C-alpha positions in Angstrom: 30.9 -74.7 -12.9 33.9 -72.1 -12.9 35.9 -71.2 -10.1 35.2 -69.0 -6.9 37.8 -67.6 -4.6 37.2 -66.3 -1.2 39.3 -65.3 1.6 38.3 -66.6 5.1 38.7 -64.1 8.2 38.9 -65.4 11.6 35.7 -64.9 13.5 36.6 -66.7 16.8 39.5 -68.4 18.2 40.5 -70.9 15.7 37.2 -70.4 13.5 37.1 -69.0 10.2 34.3 -67.9 7.8 33.7 -66.3 4.4 30.7 -65.9 2.2 30.5 -67.3 -1.3 28.0 -66.6 -4.0 27.7 -69.8 -6.3 26.9 -69.3 -9.9 24.9 -72.1 -10.1 23.6 -75.4 -8.3 25.1 -78.6 -8.3 28.3 -80.4 -7.0 31.3 -78.3 -6.1 34.6 -79.2 -4.5 35.9 -76.8 -2.1 39.5 -76.6 -1.6 40.8 -75.0 1.7 44.5 -73.7 1.5 45.8 -73.9 5.0 49.3 -72.5 5.0 51.6 -73.2 2.2 51.5 -76.9 2.0 48.4 -78.2 3.5 45.2 -78.4 1.3 41.9 -80.1 2.4 39.1 -80.9 -0.3 35.5 -81.1 0.7 32.7 -82.0 -1.7 29.6 -79.7 -1.6 26.3 -80.3 -3.1 24.8 -76.7 -3.8 20.9 -76.9 -4.0 18.9 -74.2 -5.8 17.8 -71.2 -3.9 14.0 -71.3 -2.7 13.4 -67.7 -3.5 14.4 -63.9 -3.7 15.4 -63.4 -0.3 15.2 -65.1 3.1 14.4 -64.1 6.8 15.9 -66.5 9.2 15.9 -69.2 6.7 12.3 -68.5 5.7 12.2 -67.8 2.0 10.5 -65.0 0.2 9.6 -66.6 -2.9 8.5 -65.2 -6.6 5.0 -66.1 -5.7 5.1 -63.8 -2.7 6.3 -61.0 -4.8 3.7 -61.8 -7.3 1.1 -61.6 -4.5 2.5 -58.4 -3.3 2.7 -56.8 -6.9 -1.1 -57.9 -7.3 -2.4 -56.7 -3.9 -0.8 -53.1 -4.5 -1.9 -53.0 -8.0 -5.5 -53.8 -6.7 -5.6 -51.0 -3.9 -4.4 -48.6 -6.5 -7.0 -49.5 -9.0 -9.7 -49.3 -6.3 -8.3 -45.8 -5.7 -8.5 -45.0 -9.3 -12.2 -46.1 -9.4 -13.1 -44.0 -6.4 -11.3 -40.8 -7.8 -13.0 -41.5 -11.3 -16.5 -41.3 -9.5 -15.3 -38.2 -7.5 -13.4 -35.8 -10.1 -13.6 -34.7 -13.4 -11.5 -32.6 -15.7 -8.0 -31.6 -14.5 -8.7 -32.8 -11.0 -9.2 -36.2 -12.5 -6.0 -36.2 -14.8 -4.0 -34.9 -11.7 -5.4 -37.7 -9.6 -4.7 -40.5 -12.4 -1.1 -39.2 -12.8 -0.6 -39.5 -9.2 -1.7 -43.2 -9.2 0.5 -43.7 -12.3 3.5 -42.8 -10.2 2.3 -44.9 -7.3 2.0 -48.1 -9.6 5.6 -47.5 -10.6 6.9 -47.2 -7.1 5.0 -50.3 -5.6 5.6 -52.8 -8.6 9.5 -52.4 -7.9 10.8 -55.7 -6.7 13.1 -54.1 -3.9 10.1 -52.1 -2.7 7.9 -55.5 -2.6 10.6 -57.2 -0.7 10.8 -54.3 1.9 7.2 -54.6 2.4 7.4 -58.4 2.9 10.3 -58.1 5.3 8.5 -55.4 7.3 5.5 -57.4 7.9 7.3 -60.7 8.6 9.9 -59.1 10.9 7.1 -57.6 13.2 5.1 -61.0 12.9 8.1 -62.7 14.3 8.6 -60.0 17.2 4.8 -60.7 17.9 5.4 -64.7 18.3 8.6 -64.0 20.3 6.4 -61.9 22.6 4.0 -64.6 23.0 1.3 -63.4 20.8 -0.8 -65.6 18.7 -3.2 -65.2 16.0 -6.4 -67.2 16.5 -8.7 -68.3 13.6 -11.5 -66.0 14.8 -9.1 -62.8 14.9 -8.0 -63.6 11.4 -11.4 -64.4 10.2 -12.6 -60.9 11.6 -10.0 -59.2 9.7 -10.7 -61.2 6.2 -14.5 -60.2 6.7 -13.6 -56.6 6.8 -11.5 -56.8 3.6 -14.2 -59.1 2.0 -16.6 -56.3 2.5 -14.3 -53.6 1.3 -13.4 -55.6 -2.1 -17.2 -56.5 -2.4 -18.1 -52.7 -2.8 -15.7 -52.5 -5.7 -16.5 -54.0 -9.2 -12.8 -53.4 -10.2 -11.7 -55.4 -7.2 -14.0 -58.3 -7.7 -12.7 -58.5 -11.5 -9.3 -58.4 -10.7 -9.7 -61.0 -7.9 -11.4 -63.2 -10.4 -8.5 -62.8 -12.9 -6.2 -63.6 -10.3 -7.8 -66.6 -9.1 -10.2 -66.2 -6.3 -9.1 -69.4 -4.0 -5.3 -68.5 -4.6 -6.0 -65.1 -3.4 -8.0 -65.7 -0.3 -5.5 -68.4 0.8 -2.6 -65.9 0.4 -4.9 -63.1 2.2 -5.3 -65.6 5.1 -1.7 -66.3 5.4 -1.0 -62.4 5.4 -3.8 -61.5 8.0 -2.3 -64.1 10.4 0.9 -62.1 10.2 -1.2 -58.7 10.4 -2.9 -59.7 13.3 0.5 -60.3 15.2 1.6 -57.0 14.0 -1.4 -55.3 15.3 -0.7 -56.8 18.7 2.8 -55.5 18.7 1.3 -52.0 17.9 -0.9 -52.4 20.7 1.7 -53.2 23.1 3.6 -50.1 21.9 0.7 -48.1 22.5 0.1 -49.2 25.9 3.7 -48.7 26.8 3.4 -45.1 25.4 0.2 -44.6 27.6 1.9 -45.8 30.7 5.0 -43.7 30.2 3.1 -40.4 29.2 -0.3 -40.5 31.1 -1.3 -37.2 30.5 -0.7 -37.1 26.8 -3.4 -36.6 24.3 -4.4 -39.2 21.7 -2.7 -37.6 18.9 0.6 -37.3 20.9 0.1 -41.0 22.0 -0.4 -41.9 18.4 2.5 -40.0 17.1 4.9 -41.3 19.7 3.7 -44.9 19.4 4.3 -44.7 15.5 7.6 -43.5 16.1 8.7 -46.1 18.8 7.2 -48.8 16.6 9.4 -47.8 13.6 12.6 -47.9 15.9 11.2 -51.2 17.1 11.1 -52.5 13.5 14.8 -51.4 12.6 15.9 -53.2 15.9 13.9 -56.1 15.0 15.4 -56.2 11.3 18.9 -55.7 12.6 18.4 -58.9 14.8 17.5 -61.2 11.9 19.4 -62.9 9.4 18.3 -61.4 6.2 19.7 -62.6 3.0 18.9 -60.6 -0.3 19.6 -62.6 -3.7 
């Protein structure tokens, strides 16, 4: 398969580590050079990666990326549909140009991976805090989006093309995570209210959003995230 060299760094007393990116899966031999005269050979069996990135060992797969690309496209097309009914002439052209720009941004794979990491990271934090997403809570959220998509001919057509069963299976898994993040958000809001009892709703919302983003950064930093 070729040869890959890496220098190992001491990470603790007598313990060394390094990162190797293998160009392909299969059987490899790792030859450790220990000093001038001592070598140790270890056989490795490198398996295919399970996706495009991982969070604490949980893979972000190509199917995950496909779904996020689709859901972004779906929401943009629904927005186009609304604007086509609302505007005409120059205003309509400007609105369509704006959604064209948004389409380009939200179909970028790095953008999609970032969206997935945000949601999964905070869902993990929700679980760490002892929260759970019940079937009733998930179904309640799904009913809201079902009603939303049901009022859009464009959404219904796109979902049929994507595959309705596949779409709603993904959505159920998504909203299990979304419910957990909502509970984390609620915790943050309650904390802000407790710290600032005289604050207005607008001030509470602003501060809570800022603290949530800070919490997200801290949570992401605490996780083992590998981008391939």
